[in-house]
N, C-alpha and C positions, 0 to 999 in steps of 0.2 A: 781413765780408762770414765767421760760422762757414757751412762746409757743414755741417756738422750738422745734420741738417732738413730740408733742400733737394729738391727734388724736381724727378726733370724737368722738370715742369710751371712751375713758376717760376722754375727758372732759364731755362726760354723762355720767359715772360713777360720778364725781367730783357734777357734780347737783345735781345725784342721792344720793349720802353721805351727800350733802345740805338739801338735803329737810328731808330727814328722820331726821337728828341733828335735822331740826326745827316741823318738825312738828309729834315725836319721842317725844321731853321735857313734860316732867310729870309738868312742869310751865309755859309751853310756851301757847301760843293763843290759838294754832290748841284743843289743849287736854284740857284747861280750858275749851274756850269760843263753838268751834264745833263739838267736838269730840261727845257728847252728841245727839247735831243734829245730827246728818250725822245717829248717831246708829237708830235714831229715825222713821230718814228718811227709813232707813235699815226694820224697823220694819215693817212700814206704808207699805211699799212694800212689801215683804213678808206674812203678809194681804190683798192681792191682790186690795190696797185702790189708786182709781178712783185720783184722786187730793192730793199728795207731800205733804204735809204746811211743811217750815219751817223756825225760825228764821226771824223778819225783816232785820235784822242787820246783816244776810248771805254774804250780798256780798262786802260790804261794810270790813267784818272784813276778807275772804276772800283773798279781793287786798289785806289785810294787812299781811297779813301773806305770801301772793303772792311777795308782797316788800321786806317783808328782805327774804326771799331767793333768790331772783332774786342778792338783791345789796348785799348777801353776796359773791355771784356766781358770778359778774362783778368784785368785790373785787379783787379775786385769779387773773382771768384773764386779766385785768388794772389796776396793782396794781397802774400806777401814776397818773391815772386821780384823781382830787379831790372827796370825801366824796359827795361836791350835784351835780357834774354831777351823780355820780353815781345814787344819791337815782333819779332822774328824768328819766336818762331814766327808771331803775326800776320802775318806778310809770307809766310811760307812757307802760310800756312795758308789765306789768300787766294785764292794763285793756286792752289791745288785748289778750291779753292768757288768761283772763277770760273771754271776747266776744265769742273767737272762741272755748272756751270747751264748751259756752252755744249753740254756732251754735252744733255743735258735736253730743250735746249730743240730739236733735232736730232729727238730721237725723240717729238718731241708730234707723234701723229699724231688727234687724237681731235676737230679743230676747225680752224678760218680762223686766219690769223695774227692774226688782232685776238683771239678767242682765247684764245691765246699772249702775244699785250701783257699786255692784262689780266689774267690769271691770273701771269705774274709781275711784274707791276709793279701792285697790289693797291690803290696810291692816285694811280690816272688815274680807277678807274671812282669815287670817292669827291670828287674834282675837277675832273671834267667833264663828269659826267652830273647 
């Protein structure tokens, strides 16, 4: 792929397609390990539980998923880079992404915990409403 003619919108669309493919793969890490945990967190929020509990490996598994998405995207836009370099970049950026996501979640002050979960996990509304 050449980046000539690519727009932020087209790159965003490619990234979203990769996310969809990784997250919605029935045999993938998200569907096999985190989907049930996310649904449980959503149920806890619906039941107004004050403290939402998740599995101990949630963050490390989320990082694995973020690494996969980022690596696939970088392979698309940086085809001349070695796989080792792309994995290093992906690993570094996924840590940043997860950290920023956690920070943003703490700043969600214009709605309930349920609103926050639905905002952070847009597929929950598609799958369960």
